[in-house]
C-alpha positions as CSV (number, residue, x, y, z in Angstrom):
1,X,-35.4,-8.5,-32.3
2,X,-33.8,-5.3,-33.0
3,X,-31.9,-3.5,-30.2
4,X,-30.6,-6.7,-28.4
5,X,-26.9,-6.0,-29.6
6,X,-27.2,-2.2,-28.9
7,X,-25.2,-0.4,-26.3
8,X,-27.2,0.6,-23.4
9,X,-24.6,3.0,-22.0
10,X,-22.5,5.4,-24.4
11,X,-18.6,4.3,-23.9
12,X,-16.5,7.2,-23.5
13,X,-13.3,7.3,-25.5
14,X,-10.2,8.3,-24.6
15,X,-8.6,11.5,-26.6
16,X,-5.5,10.7,-28.6
17,X,-3.0,13.2,-27.4
18,X,-0.3,14.6,-29.5
19,X,1.4,16.1,-26.1
20,X,1.9,15.2,-22.5
21,X,-0.4,17.1,-20.5
22,X,0.7,19.3,-17.7
23,X,-1.3,17.2,-15.3
24,X,-3.2,13.8,-15.1
25,X,-6.7,13.9,-13.5
26,X,-6.1,10.8,-11.2
27,X,-10.0,10.8,-10.1
28,X,-11.1,9.0,-13.1
29,X,-8.5,6.3,-12.3
30,X,-9.8,5.8,-8.6
31,X,-9.8,2.1,-7.1
32,X,-12.7,0.0,-5.8
33,X,-14.5,1.6,-2.8
34,X,-15.5,0.1,0.3
35,X,-18.0,0.6,2.7
36,X,-18.8,4.2,2.9
37,X,-17.2,5.0,-0.3
38,X,-13.9,4.7,1.1
39,X,-11.1,2.4,-0.5
40,X,-11.3,-1.3,0.3
41,X,-7.6,-1.1,1.4
42,X,-5.9,2.0,2.7
43,X,-2.4,2.8,3.6
44,X,-2.1,4.6,6.9
45,X,1.2,6.4,8.0
46,X,1.9,6.7,11.8
47,X,4.3,7.7,14.1
48,X,4.9,5.5,17.0
49,X,6.7,6.6,20.2
50,X,5.8,4.2,22.8
51,X,4.7,0.4,23.3
52,X,1.1,1.9,24.2
53,X,0.5,3.1,20.8
54,X,0.6,-0.4,19.2
55,X,-3.1,-1.2,20.4
56,X,-4.2,2.0,18.3
57,X,-2.4,1.0,15.5
58,X,-3.2,-2.6,15.6
59,X,-6.9,-1.7,14.8
60,X,-6.0,-0.5,11.4
61,X,-4.2,-3.8,10.7
62,X,-7.4,-5.8,11.7
63,X,-9.6,-4.0,9.7
64,X,-7.3,-4.8,6.6
65,X,-5.2,-1.5,6.0
66,X,-1.6,-1.2,5.5
67,X,0.8,0.7,8.2
68,X,3.9,2.4,7.5
69,X,5.3,3.2,10.8
70,X,7.9,5.8,11.4
71,X,9.9,4.8,14.8
72,X,12.2,7.7,14.5
73,X,11.1,8.9,18.1
74,X,12.5,5.6,19.9
75,X,15.0,4.6,17.2
76,X,17.6,4.9,19.9
77,X,15.8,3.3,22.6
78,X,16.7,-0.6,21.8
79,X,14.6,-2.1,24.5
80,X,11.3,-0.3,23.6
81,X,11.9,-1.0,19.8
82,X,12.4,-4.4,20.5
83,X,9.5,-4.8,22.4
84,X,7.4,-3.0,19.7
85,X,8.8,-4.9,16.7
86,X,8.1,-8.1,18.7
87,X,4.5,-7.2,19.3
88,X,4.2,-6.4,15.8
89,X,5.3,-9.6,14.6
90,X,2.9,-11.2,17.1
91,X,0.0,-9.0,15.2
92,X,1.0,-10.0,11.8
93,X,1.3,-13.7,12.7
94,X,-2.3,-13.2,14.2
95,X,-3.8,-11.8,11.1
96,X,-1.7,-13.6,8.5
97,X,0.1,-10.5,7.5
98,X,3.6,-9.4,7.1
99,X,6.2,-7.2,8.2
100,X,9.6,-5.6,6.8
101,X,11.7,-2.6,7.4
102,X,11.7,-0.4,4.4
103,X,14.2,2.4,5.5
104,X,16.2,3.2,8.2
105,X,13.3,4.4,10.5
106,X,10.3,3.0,8.6
107,X,8.3,-0.2,9.0
108,X,5.8,-1.7,6.7
109,X,3.0,-3.7,8.4
110,X,0.4,-5.6,6.1
111,X,-2.8,-7.5,6.9
112,X,-4.0,-11.0,5.5
113,X,-3.4,-11.5,1.8
114,X,-0.9,-8.6,1.3
115,X,2.8,-10.1,1.1
116,X,6.0,-7.9,0.8
117,X,8.3,-9.0,-1.7
118,X,11.7,-8.3,-0.3
119,X,13.6,-8.2,-3.7
120,X,14.3,-4.8,-5.0
121,X,13.1,-4.6,-8.7
122,X,16.2,-3.6,-11.2
123,X,16.3,-2.6,-14.5
124,X,18.0,-4.8,-16.8
125,X,19.8,-3.7,-20.4
126,X,20.6,-0.3,-21.4
127,X,17.3,0.6,-23.2
128,X,15.9,-0.7,-26.4
129,X,13.5,-3.4,-27.1
130,X,15.2,-5.9,-24.7
131,X,15.4,-3.6,-21.5
132,X,13.2,-4.3,-18.8
133,X,12.9,-5.2,-14.8
134,X,13.2,-8.3,-13.3
């Protein structure tokens, strides 16, 4: 019966640091991996300059990825921009996702189960124990 409660794999302890390191190795904090060793959800950044680009970009959302779309090249073409935004709205309705403008010429498009909170997180209090975010 001895050895039942023995650890099978030695636990690696984080060393206590008296200083702030010059860099933090983010490799040990990597997220869950999906098929082929890639992240389960990826954020893709793309530039859209015509209505025809939507078909290729839509595939990323159907695969469960998040898109950040830069529409600077067509920002002054109101008709094309309106057509693209309407098509993207149909896309997110189809997949159960969400869409929102996040900057002057950027759109965020998310797949199913990823919503966009449109309220900015603001800091309350000037510091101390009662300071925080809401």
